[in-house]
C-alpha positions in Angstrom: 6.2 -40.7 -90.6 9.5 -41.1 -90.4 12.2 -38.2 -88.8 13.7 -38.1 -92.3 10.2 -37.1 -93.9 9.9 -34.7 -91.2 12.9 -32.9 -91.3 12.2 -32.4 -95.3 9.2 -30.8 -94.6 10.8 -28.6 -92.1 14.0 -27.6 -94.4 11.0 -26.6 -97.4 8.6 -24.8 -95.1 11.7 -22.5 -94.2 12.9 -22.1 -97.7 9.4 -20.8 -98.7 9.1 -18.6 -95.4 12.4 -17.3 -93.8 12.5 -16.3 -90.4 13.4 -13.2 -88.4 16.4 -14.0 -86.4 14.7 -13.5 -83.2 12.0 -16.5 -84.4 15.2 -18.4 -85.1 16.0 -18.0 -81.5 12.5 -18.3 -79.8 11.0 -21.1 -81.9 14.0 -22.9 -83.4 17.2 -22.2 -81.6 17.9 -26.0 -82.1 18.4 -25.3 -85.7 21.7 -23.6 -84.8 23.9 -23.9 -81.8 23.5 -20.9 -78.9 25.5 -19.6 -76.8 26.0 -21.4 -73.4 24.6 -19.0 -70.5 27.3 -19.2 -67.4 24.1 -19.1 -64.4 26.9 -18.9 -61.6 28.1 -15.1 -63.2 24.2 -14.2 -63.2 23.9 -15.2 -59.3 26.8 -13.3 -58.5 25.9 -10.2 -60.6 22.2 -10.4 -59.4 23.7 -10.6 -55.4 26.0 -7.7 -56.2 22.5 -5.5 -57.0 20.8 -6.6 -54.0 23.5 -5.5 -52.1 23.8 -2.0 -53.6 19.9 -1.8 -53.3 20.2 -2.4 -49.3 23.3 0.1 -49.2 21.4 2.9 -51.0 18.3 2.0 -48.5 20.6 2.5 -45.6 21.9 5.6 -47.1 19.0 7.3 -47.5 17.6 5.7 -44.0 20.6 7.5 -42.1 20.6 11.0 -43.7 16.8 10.9 -43.6 15.5 13.7 -41.2 13.5 12.6 -37.8 10.2 13.5 -38.6 8.9 16.4 -36.2 4.9 15.6 -35.4 2.2 16.7 -33.3 1.1 14.9 -30.6 -2.6 14.3 -31.8 -0.8 12.6 -35.0 0.4 10.0 -32.9 -1.9 10.1 -29.7 -4.0 6.8 -30.0 -2.1 6.0 -33.9 -1.0 2.3 -33.7 0.8 2.5 -37.0 3.3 5.2 -35.1 3.8 2.1 -32.2 7.6 2.4 -31.5 8.0 5.1 -34.0 11.4 7.4 -33.3 10.5 10.9 -34.1 11.0 14.7 -32.6 8.1 16.3 -30.7 8.1 19.5 -29.2 5.8 21.8 -26.7 5.2 23.4 -23.3 5.9 21.4 -20.3 2.8 21.2 -18.6 3.5 19.3 -15.7 5.6 19.4 -12.2 8.4 16.9 -13.3 8.0 13.5 -11.1 10.7 11.2 -9.9 10.2 7.7 -8.6 12.8 4.9 -7.4 12.1 1.5 -7.8 13.0 -0.9 -5.4 16.1 -2.3 -7.2 17.1 1.9 -7.0 16.3 2.4 -10.8 15.3 5.8 -11.1 12.4 7.2 -13.3 11.5 10.7 -14.2 8.7 12.1 -15.9 6.9 15.1 -17.2 4.6 16.3 -20.3 4.5 18.4 -23.0 1.9 20.4 -24.8 2.1 21.5 -28.6 -1.6 23.0 -28.4 -2.8 19.5 -30.1 -2.3 17.6 -27.3 -0.9 16.6 -23.9 2.3 13.8 -23.9 3.6 12.1 -21.2 7.1 11.6 -21.4 9.6 9.1 -19.2 13.1 8.8 -18.8 14.7 5.7 -17.8 17.7 4.6 -16.4 20.7 5.2 -17.1 19.6 8.7 -18.5 17.6 9.3 -15.7 20.3 9.4 -13.1 22.3 11.6 -15.5 19.4 13.9 -16.1 19.3 14.8 -12.4 23.4 15.0 -12.0 23.4 17.4 -15.0 20.1 19.3 -14.0 18.8 18.3 -17.1 15.2 18.3 -16.1 12.3 20.4 -17.7 10.2 22.5 -15.4 6.6 23.9 -16.2 6.6 26.8 -18.7 10.0 25.6 -20.4 9.6 24.8 -23.9 11.4 21.5 -24.9 12.1 19.7 -27.9 13.1 15.9 -27.2 13.9 12.7 -29.6 11.6 10.2 -28.4 10.1 6.2 -28.8 6.3 6.6 -29.2 4.6 3.9 -27.5 0.5 3.2 -28.2 -1.5 1.1 -26.1 -5.1 0.9 -26.2 -6.1 3.4 -23.7 -3.0 5.4 -23.3 0.3 6.8 -25.3 3.3 7.7 -24.3 6.5 8.8 -25.1 10.4 7.1 -24.1 13.1 9.8 -24.1 16.1 8.3 -26.7 19.0 10.8 -25.6 19.6 13.5 -23.6 21.9 14.7 -26.7 18.6 15.4 -28.2 16.8 16.8 -25.1 16.4 21.0 -26.2 15.3 22.6 -23.0 15.0 26.4 -23.5 14.1 28.5 -20.2 12.3 31.7 -19.7 15.0 34.0 -17.9 13.6 36.9 -17.3 13.3 39.2 -14.7 10.6 37.6 -12.2 7.5 39.4 -11.6 7.1 40.6 -7.9 3.6 39.4 -6.5 1.5 39.0 -3.4 -1.1 37.1 -4.8 -2.0 34.2 -7.9 -4.4 34.4 -10.5 -4.7 31.9 -13.2 -3.4 34.0 -16.2 -0.1 34.2 -14.8 0.4 30.8 -15.8 4.1 29.7 -16.9 5.0 32.9 -15.7 8.0 33.8 -14.0 7.7 35.3 -10.6 8.1 36.1 -7.4 6.6 36.2 -3.7 8.2 37.1 -0.6 6.6 36.7 3.2 5.8 34.1 5.9 5.8 30.1 5.0 3.1 28.6 6.9 0.6 25.5 6.8 3.7 23.2 5.6 2.5 20.0 4.8 4.0 16.9 2.4 2.3 15.5 -0.8 3.4 12.9 -3.6 5.3 15.7 -6.1 7.3 17.8 -2.7 6.5 20.1 -0.1 3.6 21.7 -0.7 2.9 25.5 1.5 1.5 29.1 2.0 3.5 32.1 2.0 1.7 34.5 3.8 2.6 38.5 1.9 0.0 40.1 4.1 -2.4 40.7 1.5 -2.9 37.2 1.0 -1.4 33.6 0.7 0.5 32.1 -2.2 0.9 28.5 -3.0 4.1 27.1 -3.5 5.1 23.3 -4.2 8.7 22.9 -3.4 9.4 20.0 -5.8 10.6 16.6 -4.7 13.0 16.3 -7.5 14.9 19.3 -6.5 15.8 16.7 -3.4 17.2 14.3 -5.9 19.1 16.7 -7.5 21.0 18.8 -4.7 21.3 15.7 -2.5 24.7 16.2 -1.9 24.1 19.7 -1.8 24.7 21.3 2.0 23.4 25.0 1.0 20.3 23.1 -0.5 20.1 20.7 2.6 20.2 23.6 4.9 17.7 25.7 3.2 15.2 22.9 3.4 15.8 22.2 6.7 14.9 25.7 7.3 11.8 25.5 6.2 9.3 25.7 9.1 6.4 27.5 10.3 7.0 31.1 10.1 10.1 31.1 8.3 10.6 33.8 6.4 11.1 32.8 2.4 11.6 34.4 -0.8 10.5 32.2 -3.9 11.1 32.3 -7.6 9.4 30.3 -10.1 6.9 29.6 -12.7 3.5 29.7 -11.8 1.7 26.1 -12.7 -2.0 25.6 -13.2 -2.6 22.9 -10.6 -5.5 20.4 -12.1 -5.8 23.3 -14.7 -7.3 26.1 -12.1 -5.2 26.5 -9.1 -2.2 28.6 -9.7 0.8 27.4 -7.4 4.5 28.8 -7.8 7.4 25.7 -9.0 10.8 27.1 -8.0 12.9 25.6 -10.4 16.3 25.1 -8.6 18.1 26.2 -6.0 19.2 29.8 -7.1 15.2 30.1 -7.1 14.9 29.3 -2.9 15.6 31.5 0.0 14.5 30.6 3.5 15.5 32.4 6.6 16.6 30.7 9.5 14.6 31.2 13.1 16.3 31.8 15.9 14.8 31.2 19.1 14.8 32.3 22.4 15.4 29.5 24.7 13.3 29.7 28.0 11.0 27.7 30.3 7.0 26.5 30.2 6.7 28.5 32.7 8.3 31.9 31.2 6.3 31.1 27.7 4.1 33.9 28.4 6.2 36.4 28.3 7.1 35.4 24.5 3.6 35.5 23.1 4.2 36.1 19.4 7.8 34.9 19.4 9.8 31.5 18.8 10.7 30.2 21.7 12.9 26.9 22.4 11.7 24.8 25.3 12.6 21.3 26.9 9.8 19.0 28.9 8.4 15.7 29.0 5.7 14.5 26.5 2.3 13.9 27.9 -0.8 13.2 26.3 -1.9 13.6 22.6 -5.5 14.6 21.3 -6.3 15.7 17.8 -7.7 18.9 17.5 -9.1 20.6 14.3 -6.2 19.5 11.7 -3.6 19.6 14.2 -2.3 17.4 17.2 -2.1 18.5 20.6 0.7 17.2 23.0 0.3 18.3 26.4 4.3 18.9 27.3 5.5 18.6 30.9 8.1 20.2 33.4 8.2 20.1 37.0 6.2 22.8 38.2 3.9 23.7 34.5 2.7 22.2 31.6 2.0 23.8 28.0 -0.1 22.1 25.0 2.3 21.7 21.9 0.3 22.3 18.6 1.7 19.6 16.1 1.4 20.1 12.5 0.7 16.5 11.4 3.5 16.3 8.9 5.9 16.5 11.8 3.9 14.1 14.3 3.8 11.5 11.9 7.8 11.7 12.0 7.4 9.9 15.5 7.8 6.4 16.1 5.6 5.3 19.1 7.1 1.9 19.5 10.0 4.1 20.7 8.7 7.4 21.8 5.7 7.5 23.4 4.4 9.2 26.2 7.5 10.3 29.0 9.9 11.2 26.2 11.9 14.0 26.7 12.0 16.9 24.0 13.2 19.8 22.7 10.5 22.1 20.9 10.9 25.1 19.0 7.7 27.1 17.9 5.8 30.3 18.3 4.1 31.1 21.5 0.4 31.9 20.5 -0.9 32.0 24.1 0.5 31.8 27.7 -0.7 28.0 27.6 -0.2 27.0 23.7 2.6 26.9 21.6 2.9 26.1 17.8 5.5 24.0 16.9 7.6 24.0 13.9 11.1 21.7 15.5 11.4 19.3 17.8 14.3 16.9 18.5 14.0 13.8 20.4 16.5 13.8 23.6 15.6 10.7 25.5 12.7 7.7 24.2 10.7 6.4 26.5 8.6 3.3 24.2 5.1 3.4 24.6 4.4 0.6 27.2 2.7 -3.2 25.6 -0.5 -3.7 27.0 -2.9 -6.6 26.9 -6.4 -5.0 25.6 -8.5 -5.4 29.0 -5.9 -3.2 31.0 -6.5 -0.4 29.1 -8.8 2.0 30.5 -10.0 5.6 30.3 -7.7 6.2 33.0 -5.2 6.3 29.7 -6.8 8.7 27.9 -4.0 10.3 25.6 -1.2 7.9 26.5 0.4 6.5 23.8 0.1 2.6 24.2 1.0 -0.8 21.8 -1.2 -3.7 21.5 -0.9 -7.2 19.6 -4.0 -8.8 18.9 -6.2 -10.0 15.6 -8.2 -7.8 13.4 -11.6 -8.2 13.7 -14.8 -6.2 11.5 -12.4 -4.4 9.2 -14.0 -1.3 7.3 -11.3 0.5 5.0 -12.7 3.8 3.2 -10.8 6.4 1.9 -10.9 8.9 5.1 -10.3 6.2 7.2 -9.4 2.4 8.6 -11.2 1.0 11.3 -11.4 -2.5 13.3 -11.6 -4.3 15.9 -8.5 -5.8 17.8 -8.5 -8.9 19.6 -6.4 -10.5 22.1 -7.0 -12.7 24.6 -8.3 -10.1 27.1 -10.8 -8.5 25.2 -11.1 -5.8 22.2 -11.0 -2.5 21.1 -11.5 -0.5 18.5 -8.7 0.9 16.3 -8.7 4.1 14.1 -6.5 4.8 11.5 -6.9 8.2 9.3 -6.7 7.3 5.7 -3.8 9.5 5.1 -1.6 7.0 7.7 -3.4 3.7 5.5 -2.2 5.7 2.1 1.4 6.0 3.6 1.8 2.2 4.8 2.9 1.5 0.8 3.6 -2.3 0.6 2.6 -2.5 4.9 -0.7 -2.0 4.0 -1.2 -5.4 3.0 -0.6 -6.4 6.8 -3.9 -5.3 7.0 -6.8 -7.6 6.2 -9.4 -9.5 8.1 -8.2 -11.7 10.8 -4.8 -10.5 10.5 -2.4 -10.8 13.1 -0.8 -7.4 14.0 1.3 -5.6 16.3 0.0 -1.6 16.5 1.3 1.5 18.3 -0.9 4.6 19.0 -3.0 6.7 21.7 -5.7 6.2 23.8 -8.8 8.1 22.5 -12.5 8.0 24.1 -14.8 9.0 20.8 -18.4 9.2 21.5 -17.7 7.7 24.7 -16.1 4.7 23.4 -12.0 3.8 23.8 -10.1 3.1 20.7 -6.7 3.9 19.7 -5.8 6.4 17.1 -2.6 5.1 14.8 -1.5 8.3 14.1 1.8 7.4 12.2 2.6 4.7 9.6 5.5 4.3 11.9 2.9 2.7 14.4 2.2 -0.5 11.9 4.8 -3.8 12.4 4.0 -7.4 11.9 2.5 -9.5 15.0 6.4 -11.2 15.4 7.7 -7.6 15.7 9.2 -7.7 19.3 8.1 -3.7 20.6 10.6 -1.7 22.9 7.8 -1.2 25.2 6.8 -4.6 26.0 7.9 -5.5 29.8 7.8 -1.3 30.1 5.6 0.3 33.2 3.4 3.0 32.3 5.4 6.4 32.5 4.7 9.0 35.4 4.2 12.5 33.8 5.9 15.0 36.2 3.5 16.3 38.9 1.2 13.0 38.9 1.0 9.6 39.4 1.0 6.9 36.8 -2.2 5.8 35.7 -3.2 2.4 37.3 -5.3 0.8 34.5 -7.5 -1.7 35.9 -10.0 -3.7 34.3 -13.7 -2.7 34.7 -15.7 -4.7 37.6 -17.5 -8.1 36.1 -20.5 -9.3 36.9 -20.7 -12.7 39.0 -22.6 -15.1 36.5 -25.6 -17.2 37.6 -25.6 -21.4 36.6 -28.9 -22.0 34.6 -29.9 -25.0 32.0 -30.6 -23.9 28.5 -34.3 -24.3 29.4 -33.8 -21.0 31.9 -32.3 -18.7 29.1 -35.4 -16.9 28.2 -35.5 -15.1 31.8 -31.9 -14.5 31.7 -31.5 -12.1 28.7 -28.8 -9.4 29.3 -27.4 -11.0 32.2 -24.0 -13.3 32.4 -25.1 -16.9 33.0 -22.7 -20.4 33.0 -24.1 -23.1 30.8 -23.0 -27.0 31.4 -24.1 -28.9 28.2 -22.6 -30.9 25.5 -21.8 -30.3 22.2 -23.3 -30.9 19.3 -21.1 -29.4 16.5 -19.3 -26.2 15.3 -20.0 -23.6 12.1 -18.7 -20.2 11.6 -20.8 -17.1 10.6 -19.1 -15.2 8.0 -21.7 -12.7 8.6 -21.3 -11.7 12.2 -17.7 -12.9 12.1 -18.3 -15.4 15.0 -17.8 -19.3 15.6 -21.3 -21.0 16.3 -20.9 -23.6 18.8 -24.4 -26.5 18.8 -24.9 -27.6 22.5 -27.9 -29.3 24.1 -28.4 -30.4 27.7 -31.8 -32.3 29.7 -33.6 -29.1 29.0 -33.2 -28.4 25.1 -30.8 -27.3 22.9 -29.3 -23.6 22.1 -26.3 -22.1 20.2 -23.1 -20.3 21.6 -21.3 -17.1 20.2 -17.6 -17.0 20.5 -14.6 -15.5 18.9 -12.2 -17.1 17.3 -9.9 -17.1 20.4 -11.4 -19.4 22.7 -12.8 -21.9 20.3 -9.3 -22.2 19.1 -7.8 -22.1 22.6 -10.0 -24.4 24.2 -11.5 -26.6 21.6 -8.5 -29.1 20.4 -10.3 -31.0 17.3 -7.7 -34.0 18.3 -9.0 -34.1 22.1 -12.5 -32.2 22.0 -15.2 -33.9 19.7 -18.9 -33.5 19.8 -20.2 -35.4 22.4 -17.7 -33.4 24.9 -19.1 -31.8 27.9 -18.4 -28.3 28.6 -19.2 -25.0 30.4 -19.5 -21.7 28.6 -19.7 -18.8 30.3 -21.1 -15.7 28.8 -23.9 -12.9 28.3 -27.6 -14.1 27.4 -28.6 -12.4 24.0 -31.5 -12.3 21.7 -29.8 -13.3 18.2 -32.1 -12.6 15.2 -30.7 -15.4 13.4 -30.2 -17.8 16.8 -32.4 -17.2 18.8 -31.8 -16.8 22.0 -28.0 -17.1 22.5 -25.0 -17.1 25.2 -22.6 -14.9 24.1 -19.0 -15.7 25.2 -16.9 -13.0 23.9 -13.3 -13.3 23.3 -12.3 -14.6 26.9 -10.6 -18.4 26.6 -11.8 -18.8 30.3 -15.3 -18.7 29.0 -14.9 -22.2 28.0 -13.7 -25.2 30.8 -13.9 -28.2 29.1 -15.6 -30.6 31.7 -15.3 -34.1 29.9 -13.6 -34.6 26.5 -14.7 -37.3 24.1 -12.3 -37.9 21.8 -13.4 -36.7 18.0 -14.7 -39.3 15.6 -11.6 -40.8 13.0 -13.3 -41.3 9.6 -12.8 -42.2 6.2 -13.6 -39.3 3.7 -16.3 -41.2 2.8 -18.4 -41.8 5.7 -18.4 -38.0 5.8 -20.9 -37.8 3.1 -23.4 -39.1 5.1 -22.4 -37.1 8.6 -24.2 -34.2 9.9 -22.3 -30.6 9.3 -20.6 -29.4 12.2 -19.3 -32.8 13.5 -15.5 -32.7 14.2 -13.5 -35.5 12.8 -10.2 -36.6 12.6 -9.1 -37.6 9.0 -5.9 -39.9 9.1 -3.1 -40.4 7.2 -4.6 -38.7 4.1 -2.4 -37.7 1.0 -2.7 -34.3 -0.4 -3.0 -32.9 -4.1 -3.5 -29.4 -5.5 -2.5 -27.1 -2.9 -3.0 -23.4 -3.2 -2.7 -20.2 -1.5 -5.9 -17.9 -2.2 -6.7 -14.6 -1.2 -5.4 -12.7 1.9 -4.0 -16.1 2.9 -6.2 -18.6 3.2 -5.0 -22.1 2.3 -6.9 -24.9 0.3 -6.0 -28.5 -0.8 -7.5 -32.0 -1.4 -7.2 -34.5 1.0 -7.4 -38.3 -0.6 -7.9 -42.0 1.1 -8.6 -45.2 -0.6 -12.5 -44.2 -0.4 -12.6 -40.8 -1.8 -11.7 -37.3 -1.5 -12.8 -34.1 -0.1 -11.7 -30.1 -0.2 -9.9 -28.6 2.9 -9.9 -24.9 3.9 -7.6 -23.3 6.2 -8.6 -19.8 7.1 -5.7 -17.4 7.0 -5.6 -16.2 10.7 -5.3 -20.3 11.1 -2.5 -21.1 8.2 -0.2 -17.9 9.3 0.5 -19.7 12.6 1.0 -23.7 11.0 4.6 -24.7 11.3 6.7 -24.1 8.0 7.4 -27.9 7.9 3.8 -29.0 7.9 3.3 -26.4 5.0 6.0 -27.7 3.0 4.3 -31.6 3.2 1.5 -30.2 2.2 3.1 -28.3 -0.8 4.8 -31.0 -2.1 2.1 -33.5 -1.8 2.7 -35.5 1.0 0.9 -37.5 3.4 -0.4 -35.9 6.9 -3.5 -36.5 9.7 -5.8 -33.4 9.6 -8.4 -32.7 12.4 -11.5 -30.0 11.9 -14.8 -30.0 11.2 -17.5 -30.7 8.5 -19.4 -27.8 6.7 -20.0 -26.9 3.0 -19.2 -24.1 1.0 -21.6 -23.8 -2.2 -23.0 -27.3 -2.8 -19.4 -28.8 -2.0 -18.4 -30.7 1.3 -15.4 -29.7 2.8 -13.2 -29.9 6.3 -12.3 -26.3 7.9 -9.3 -26.4 9.7 -10.0 -24.1 12.5 -7.0 -24.5 14.8 -3.0 -24.0 13.9 -2.6 -27.8 15.5 -5.4 -29.3 13.0 -2.7 -30.7 10.5 0.3 -33.0 11.6 2.5 -35.0 9.7 
């Protein structure tokens, strides 16, 4: 059908059935021309509507009130993460301040709104400003704060958004006078007067008891006040006056430590008064005339011992001596490297008997450094004397109550005892203490259960091995009225030269054996080197600490087959049978006829006996890594294969920096050590600091 016929049919249809206007526009708009639509105007109009909508949203959001929420509604609620809200409640913790290594300040406190407890953090610069303006909430204060909620998997906390939105309402009523504290006084403002006693430092401040005559009241002088009043001379005066026996008048809010133990928390300088003690200056000879009173004496520091929660220090003058009882918080301030036995002191304290006084203050007038001694020269004659020693940590045990280990140098071993409180106060320096670490220590000599030990009684007595102590080359001090002790190593039994076949006849005796070296291994259970040896009469094992092996058996010079004389004690070992234990004296190994170690390719190692001393020449290094407490591990490669190489931390710490640089960069080195396995994997152990050369 033609177009003309179609058009005719449409016209006839429209004449019979007229269309509505809307139908004409929808279905037959082509019949009559329509007005053109301007799309540009439509775009502008739509954008205008969007902008108006956004402005409206912003206006309503900016003027909408920030909600006040309950702790239970935000705690653990991930929908509230990063929400900015108001919270309010009663402060339920002592405010805590912390300064990072970069000098940034952080303040933390907690609030409780009866539905839960929430920690609120204040970060710099607001934290520093809050301290300057003393805008710090204390227990019992009512707080309303604008915070941002942070929700973690196991912990929810808040960050203060602005000091302008931190409202603190404090109880300013007259304090209630108390002589004892009970839990029902929680958040009440109270006042206590009496004598300060049992003063000690804790993480959140200075804790002490106030003896009211009817009982003891615990007071926590919060550390945060030291920051608030750091430039206030009156505050410093009061803090310095706080000593054992000082008269105090303290106001503050009762806080339940761990929810049960009541203690008073002073909230500012106006809540604290400490009456200074004015002692009578006298001599040690005359203190018996001042029993029950405070005196100032001068004397020479003598022996130190520990007695029931306090340290006793003998203090001498030319004719008399007195036992000065130091509270732990005072004696830990001493640096035994610099102030040891023989130092001159000024001491203030209360006289409790003709021969005893309780120290509340002291001043070092003249230092006498603790002498640096070899371990072999420390004997019972030095009981109570302070000494400095250097050595390697062996048999380390760390518990919450104490750190105990053996310290080894070229002359012997001695037990080291460090109270758990001292270890905890080391901070980052605790990283210095690990198995096989080299270290410098200072403390006093003690005899505990008939065994000599050194007690490291302060964190000031721990330094790196490279530290040069001021007591190096210093003689032992001479105390007034007595000659200095003359430490002498105990006499040693003369060894008997025997052959290995005779070991069973000399158990417990000191012997010398002339044998040939078959191999080296390390027993990690006993922390000793095990050397397999033989002579014409049999085979046996020699046990040795690290020092003799690393000193005498140079892996580039002394290989398997070398003739060596060992001197030590014959023992029966459960694992190795009859052995010769040579201890830690390098003189107990004498190389008579060295045989050069084997120079091998890596491929050859897989057909060799464990313990053999070998040299790998000019091998490439890859995969250098530091693991554990400073151990090195890497892979050595030559044209025949590859093998793992292990360097213990005690060895790695003494390897030159340029060698480490080559290892890290994947250069070429020559390696000497012994062959062993770790798990099921073959490896070379470098046991001396000269075992890797460029």
